[in-house]
C-alpha positions in Angstrom: 100.2 63.9 77.7 97.8 63.8 74.7 95.5 61.0 73.7 97.1 58.8 71.0 93.9 59.2 68.9 94.3 62.9 68.8 98.0 63.3 68.7 99.2 65.7 66.0 101.0 64.6 62.9 103.3 67.6 63.1 101.2 69.7 60.8 98.4 70.4 63.3 96.2 67.6 62.0 95.2 64.9 64.4 95.3 61.2 63.5 91.5 61.0 63.8 91.1 63.9 61.4 93.5 62.3 59.0 91.6 59.0 59.1 88.2 60.7 58.7 89.4 62.9 55.8 91.0 60.0 54.0 87.9 57.9 54.2 85.7 60.9 53.0 88.0 61.5 50.0 87.9 57.9 49.0 84.1 57.7 49.4 83.6 60.9 47.4 85.5 59.4 44.4 84.3 55.8 44.4 81.8 54.5 41.9 79.9 51.2 41.5 81.5 50.0 38.3 84.7 51.9 37.8 87.7 50.5 35.9 90.3 51.3 38.5 91.1 50.0 42.0 93.8 50.7 44.6 95.7 47.5 45.5 99.0 46.3 46.9 101.7 46.2 44.2 103.0 42.8 45.3 100.0 40.8 46.5 97.0 42.5 44.8 95.3 42.8 48.2 92.9 45.8 48.5 93.1 46.7 52.2 91.0 49.1 54.2 89.9 51.8 53.4 89.9 50.8 49.7 88.8 47.1 50.0 85.7 47.3 47.8 86.3 50.7 46.2 86.3 51.2 42.4 87.1 54.5 40.6 85.9 55.8 37.2 89.2 57.5 36.3 92.9 57.0 36.9 93.1 60.4 38.4 90.4 59.6 41.0 92.0 56.3 41.8 95.4 58.1 42.2 93.9 60.6 44.7 92.2 57.7 46.6 95.5 55.9 46.6 97.2 58.9 48.3 94.4 59.2 50.8 94.6 55.4 51.5 98.4 55.8 52.2 97.7 58.6 54.6 95.0 56.6 56.3 97.2 53.5 56.7 100.1 55.6 58.0 97.9 57.2 60.7 96.4 53.8 61.6 99.9 52.3 61.8 100.8 54.9 64.4 98.0 53.5 66.5 98.8 49.9 65.6 102.4 49.4 64.6 101.6 45.8 63.6 99.2 46.9 60.9 100.2 45.2 57.6 102.1 47.4 55.3 101.1 47.5 51.6 102.8 49.3 48.7 99.6 50.7 47.3 99.3 51.5 43.6 96.5 52.1 41.1 95.6 49.2 38.8 92.8 48.2 36.5 90.0 45.9 37.6 90.4 42.3 36.4 87.2 40.4 37.0 87.6 36.9 38.3 91.4 37.4 38.7 93.1 35.4 41.4 96.2 36.9 43.1 98.9 34.9 44.8 101.2 36.0 47.5 103.9 33.7 48.9 106.0 34.2 52.0 108.8 31.9 53.1 110.2 32.2 56.6 112.7 30.3 58.7 111.6 28.3 61.7 113.6 27.2 64.8 113.9 23.6 63.5 116.7 22.1 61.4 116.5 19.5 58.7 118.3 16.2 58.8 121.1 17.7 56.7 121.6 20.6 59.1 120.0 23.3 57.0 117.3 25.5 58.5 113.7 24.3 58.1 111.5 26.9 56.5 107.7 27.4 56.3 106.0 28.7 53.2 102.6 30.4 53.4 100.7 31.0 50.2 97.6 33.2 50.1 95.2 33.1 47.1 92.8 36.1 46.9 90.0 36.8 44.5 88.4 40.1 43.8 86.1 40.0 46.7 87.0 40.8 50.3 85.9 37.4 51.5 87.4 35.3 48.7 90.7 34.0 50.0 92.5 30.8 50.8 95.7 30.5 52.9 97.8 27.3 52.7 100.8 26.6 54.9 103.5 24.2 53.7 101.2 22.7 51.1 102.0 22.0 47.5 101.4 25.1 45.3 100.8 24.4 41.6 100.0 26.5 38.6 96.7 25.8 36.8 97.1 28.4 34.1 99.9 29.1 31.7 100.6 32.3 29.8 97.7 31.8 27.5 95.4 29.2 28.8 94.6 26.5 31.4 97.3 23.9 31.8 96.3 20.3 30.9 95.7 17.7 33.7 98.9 15.9 32.9 101.0 19.0 33.6 99.2 19.8 36.8 99.6 16.1 38.0 103.4 16.3 37.3 103.6 19.5 39.4 101.7 17.9 42.3 103.7 14.7 42.1 107.0 16.6 42.2 106.0 19.0 45.0 104.5 16.3 47.2 107.8 14.4 47.0 109.9 17.4 48.1 111.2 17.6 51.6 110.0 21.2 52.2 
């Protein structure tokens, strides 16, 4: 029986070779101040191995995206619980904040018999260590399509969400 780290992917390439090659391809294409990044389409999360990587051209970012997909597929064979991300190329947005919300059912029931759910919201900035996770807390919008929302609007959102039976 072969070691799980060196098992073949069917094309004669071991997982370890796939992981090393993917990391090397990403490293060869990265720049300090490129305009493009590889991120999850839905959440904006930039997972390993592209967490802090930037790329000078769309073509380089696309190649890095393909390498990152291969890397994460090989890693998922070793750890089936590894989070899946739909990776795409996007432009860098300095200071941008991304929001990802997940609602899941719990074992409990509400007073009216409906299932009780839990909502987890994660806010992530452009840095790897810039994130905040809130569970069952009120989530409000601070910006509108063109500018920051005024205090009265934010207060109304908070008041309405704090009064909800989530």
